[in-house]
C-alpha positions in Angstrom: 0.0 0.0 0.0 2.9 2.3 0.9 4.5 1.5 -2.4 1.4 2.5 -4.4 1.2 5.8 -2.5 4.9 6.4 -3.2 4.4 5.7 -6.9 1.4 8.1 -7.0 3.4 10.8 -5.3 6.2 10.4 -7.9 3.7 10.6 -10.8 2.0 13.7 -9.4 5.4 15.3 -8.7 6.5 14.5 -12.3 3.4 15.9 -13.9 3.6 19.1 -11.7 7.3 19.5 -12.5 6.5 19.1 -16.2 3.8 21.7 -16.2 6.0 24.1 -14.1 8.8 23.6 -16.6 6.4 24.4 -19.5 5.3 27.5 -17.7 8.9 28.8 -17.4 9.6 28.0 -21.1 6.2 29.6 -22.0 7.3 32.9 -20.4 10.6 32.7 -22.4 8.6 32.0 -25.6 6.4 35.1 -24.8 9.5 37.3 -24.6 10.7 36.0 -28.0 7.2 36.3 -29.6 7.0 39.9 -28.4 10.0 40.8 -30.6 8.4 39.1 -33.5 5.1 41.0 -32.9 6.9 44.3 -32.8 8.7 43.5 -36.0 5.3 42.9 -37.6 4.0 46.3 -36.6 2.1 45.4 -33.5 2.5 48.2 -31.0 4.0 47.5 -27.7 1.0 48.9 -26.0 -1.3 46.5 -27.7 0.9 43.5 -27.0 1.3 44.3 -23.3 -2.4 45.1 -22.8 -3.8 42.1 -24.7 -1.3 39.4 -23.8 -0.4 40.4 -20.2 -2.5 37.7 -18.7 -2.1 34.8 -21.1 -1.3 31.4 -19.7 0.1 28.1 -20.9 -3.0 25.8 -21.1 -1.9 22.1 -20.9 -5.4 20.9 -21.8 -5.2 22.6 -25.2 -2.2 20.4 -26.0 -4.3 17.3 -25.0 -7.2 18.4 -27.2 -4.9 19.0 -30.1 -3.5 15.4 -29.8 -6.9 13.8 -29.3 -9.4 15.3 -31.8 -12.5 13.2 -32.7 -11.5 13.4 -36.4 -8.5 11.3 -35.4 -10.2 8.4 -33.6 -14.0 8.2 -34.4 -15.0 6.0 -37.3 -17.1 7.7 -40.0 -20.4 6.2 -39.0 -20.0 7.3 -35.4 -18.7 10.8 -36.3 -21.5 11.5 -38.7 -24.4 10.1 -36.6 -23.3 12.2 -33.6 -23.4 15.4 -35.6 -26.5 14.9 -37.8 -29.1 13.5 -35.4 -32.8 14.2 -35.7 -32.5 16.3 -32.6 -30.0 18.5 -34.4 -32.3 18.8 -37.4 -35.2 19.9 -35.2 -33.1 22.5 -33.5 -32.0 23.8 -36.8 -35.5 24.1 -38.1 -36.5 26.0 -35.0 -33.6 28.3 -35.4 -34.5 28.9 -39.1 -38.1 29.8 -38.2 -36.9 32.4 -35.7 -34.4 33.9 -38.2 -36.2 33.3 -41.4 -35.9 36.8 -43.0 -32.2 37.1 -42.3 -31.3 33.6 -43.5 -33.3 33.9 -46.7 -31.9 37.3 -47.4 -28.3 36.1 -47.0 -29.0 33.0 -49.2 -30.3 35.3 -52.0 -27.5 37.9 -51.7 -24.6 35.5 -51.5 -26.1 32.6 -53.5 -25.2 30.1 -50.8 -27.9 27.6 -49.7 -29.5 28.2 -46.4 -29.3 24.5 -45.7 -25.5 24.6 -45.9 -25.3 27.6 -43.6 -27.6 25.9 -41.1 -25.5 22.7 -41.3 -22.2 24.5 -40.6 -23.6 26.5 -37.7 -25.3 23.4 -36.3 -22.1 21.3 -36.4 -19.8 24.1 -35.3 -21.7 25.6 -32.4 -25.1 23.9 -32.1 -26.7 27.0 -33.6 -24.8 29.4 -31.4 -25.5 27.7 -28.1 -22.0 26.4 -27.6 -19.3 28.7 -28.9 -16.6 27.6 -26.5 -15.3 29.1 -23.3 -11.6 28.9 -23.8 -9.4 32.0 -23.6 -8.6 32.3 -27.3 -5.5 34.4 -26.8 -4.0 31.8 -24.3 -5.1 29.0 -26.6 -3.3 30.4 -29.7 -0.3 31.3 -27.6 -0.1 27.8 -26.2 -0.3 26.3 -29.7 2.2 28.8 -31.0 4.6 27.8 -28.2 4.0 24.1 -28.9 6.2 22.7 -31.7 3.7 20.6 -33.6 2.1 23.4 -35.6 3.9 26.5 -34.2 4.3 28.3 -37.5 0.6 28.1 -38.3 -0.6 29.3 -34.9 2.0 32.0 -34.6 0.6 33.5 -37.8 -2.9 33.2 -36.5 -2.0 35.0 -33.3 -0.2 37.8 -35.2 -3.3 38.3 -37.4 -5.5 38.4 -34.3 -3.3 41.0 -32.7 -3.5 43.1 -35.9 -7.3 42.9 -35.8 -7.3 44.1 -32.2 -4.8 46.8 -33.0 -7.1 48.1 -35.8 -10.1 48.0 -33.4 -12.0 45.5 -35.6 -12.2 43.0 -32.7 -12.7 43.6 -29.0 -10.1 41.4 -27.3 -12.2 41.2 -24.1 -14.8 39.1 -26.0 -12.3 36.5 -27.3 -13.6 33.3 -25.8 -14.1 30.3 -28.1 -12.7 26.9 -29.0 -9.4 25.4 -27.8 -7.9 25.9 -31.2 -8.5 29.6 -31.3 -11.7 29.6 -33.4 -14.4 32.2 -32.6 -18.1 33.0 -33.1 -21.1 31.1 -34.3 -19.2 29.6 -37.3 -15.9 29.2 -35.5 -13.7 31.5 -37.6 -9.9 31.4 -37.2 -8.2 34.9 -37.1 -7.1 34.6 -40.8 -10.7 33.8 -41.8 -11.9 36.8 -39.8 -9.4 39.0 -41.6 -10.1 37.8 -45.1 -13.9 37.1 -45.0 -15.7 38.6 -42.0 -18.2 41.3 -42.7 -19.8 44.1 -40.7 -23.2 43.2 -42.2 -25.2 45.5 -40.0 -22.8 48.5 -40.6 -22.2 49.3 -36.9 -18.4 49.6 -37.5 -17.8 46.4 -35.5 -17.5 42.8 -36.6 -19.4 40.6 -34.1 -19.3 37.0 -35.1 -21.5 36.1 -32.1 -24.3 38.1 -33.8 -26.5 36.4 -36.3 -26.3 39.3 -38.8 -22.5 39.5 -39.0 -22.0 35.8 -38.5 -24.3 34.6 -41.3 -23.1 37.1 -43.8 -19.5 36.3 -43.0 -20.0 32.6 -43.4 -21.8 33.0 -46.7 -19.2 35.4 -48.0 -16.4 33.0 -47.0 -18.1 30.0 -48.8 -18.8 32.1 -51.9 -15.2 33.4 -52.1 -13.6 29.9 -51.7 -15.8 28.5 -54.5 -18.9 26.8 -53.3 -21.2 26.0 -56.3 -24.9 26.1 -55.5 -27.0 23.1 -56.7 -23.9 20.9 -57.3 -23.5 17.7 -55.3 -21.1 17.2 -52.4 -20.7 13.4 -52.3 -22.3 10.0 -53.0 -21.8 7.0 -50.8 -20.7 4.2 -53.1 -19.9 0.5 -53.2 -16.7 -0.4 -54.9 -15.6 -3.4 -56.9 -12.7 -5.4 -55.6 -10.6 -4.6 -58.7 -10.3 -0.9 -58.2 -6.7 0.2 -58.2 -5.6 1.3 -54.7 -4.0 4.5 -56.1 -7.5 5.9 -56.5 -8.4 5.6 -52.8 -7.8 8.7 -50.7 -7.4 8.2 -47.0 -6.0 11.7 -46.1 -7.7 15.1 -46.2 -4.4 16.9 -47.0 -4.8 16.7 -50.8 -7.1 14.5 -52.8 -5.2 12.8 -55.6 -6.0 10.8 -58.7 -9.2 12.6 -59.7 -11.1 11.6 -62.7 -14.5 12.4 -64.3 -17.3 10.6 -62.6 -18.1 8.6 -65.7 -14.5 7.1 -65.6 -15.1 5.6 -62.1 -18.4 4.1 -62.9 -16.8 0.8 -63.9 -15.6 0.4 -60.3 -18.9 1.2 -58.7 -21.7 -1.3 -58.2 -24.5 1.0 -57.1 -24.3 3.2 -60.2 -28.1 3.7 -60.3 -27.8 6.1 -57.4 -25.4 8.4 -59.2 -26.9 11.2 -61.3 -25.7 11.1 -64.9 -25.9 14.8 -65.1 -22.7 15.0 -63.1 -20.7 12.5 -65.2 -18.3 15.1 -66.6 -17.5 16.6 -63.2 -14.1 15.8 -61.7 -14.3 13.6 -58.6 -12.2 11.7 -56.2 -12.8 8.6 -54.1 -12.3 8.6 -50.4 -12.2 5.7 -47.9 -12.0 7.7 -44.7 -11.8 4.8 -42.1 -8.6 3.3 -43.4 -6.2 5.7 -41.6 -7.8 5.4 -38.1 -9.5 2.0 -37.8 -7.2 -1.0 -37.3 -7.8 -3.6 -40.0 -10.6 -1.4 -41.6 -11.9 -2.6 -44.9 -10.0 -0.7 -47.6 -13.1 -0.4 -49.7 -15.8 0.4 -47.1 -17.1 2.9 -46.4 -16.3 4.7 -49.6 -17.5 7.9 -51.2 -17.3 9.8 -54.5 -16.6 13.4 -53.6 -17.1 16.5 -55.7 -15.6 20.0 -55.8 -18.1 21.2 -53.2 -16.8 18.6 -50.8 -13.3 20.0 -51.2 -14.6 23.5 -50.4 -15.8 22.2 -47.0 -12.3 20.7 -46.6 -10.9 24.3 -46.8 -13.2 25.2 -43.9 -12.0 22.2 -41.8 -9.5 19.8 -43.3 -11.1 16.6 -42.1 -12.7 13.9 -44.3 -15.4 13.1 -41.7 -16.2 16.8 -41.0 -17.0 17.4 -44.6 -19.1 14.3 -44.9 -21.1 15.3 -41.8 -21.7 18.9 -43.0 -23.0 17.6 -46.4 -25.1 14.9 -44.7 -26.8 17.4 -42.4 -27.2 19.8 -45.3 -29.1 17.1 -47.2 -31.3 16.4 -44.2 -32.3 20.1 -44.0 -33.0 20.1 -47.7 -35.5 17.3 -47.2 -37.3 19.4 -44.5 -37.2 23.0 -46.0 
């Protein structure tokens, strides 16, 4: 019994020491990052005011290493995010905001069903936008070596938005990864696509007006094509060359026209011939995370619109979930 207690004490001491060591290194990183910020035209006043209370957040590192996109199989991931309860909540939200959503759809030529789907999956229609201190989250991920360059750039962009008084730093609470608002925009997305839709000289992504217009503007600018498909779930023949099977969201390879792949698909009757000349890819999303997963199942033919959602969040399963929920809303509206 004494031995167990002794071991637990050692473990607790080791964890505490590791966190303490990280805190010290984090403060050293902060001093170095300040030099970088000043070199990028962030004023010392802004830096000291905005980042004076940031902390190293060990849980952010844990979340980064254990994202559901990394461990949930496709069926589980999609079913959790496209439930009938989610659809009902989305329909209720639509009825309460009908004029705004229909106006945005018409102005930006982006389907309301897609916007509802993205908002539903990202923040459950604005009811869960995250409670993490975004400045500390971005700083922690910038300090961390795994994706330091990416998050350092995001933090610098956010500081610039604050410097220009486009964003109030006191409101910056969101996801562990630094995303903000009803549609979970990263700072670079805010900078490039966020809109002051209600013309009050302030971009508020926790306000339906600015949030919806910004999301629609973003989707339009990155190439979403209204009334084109996103994906078809398919059954593949055993003789399909493995080179055509995409298991990573980083870059889809070996694209062909849909009509080319028909010879490898057994449920061709479900695939609309109007899209035969569109370029598509095949994904088998479970292969990279499920031990001994079937190489050919589940499988999907994915179109350009699917890849547009990949730009929003580079996850094969996220894009499938968004398009699935969009289709469910289309059946109801």
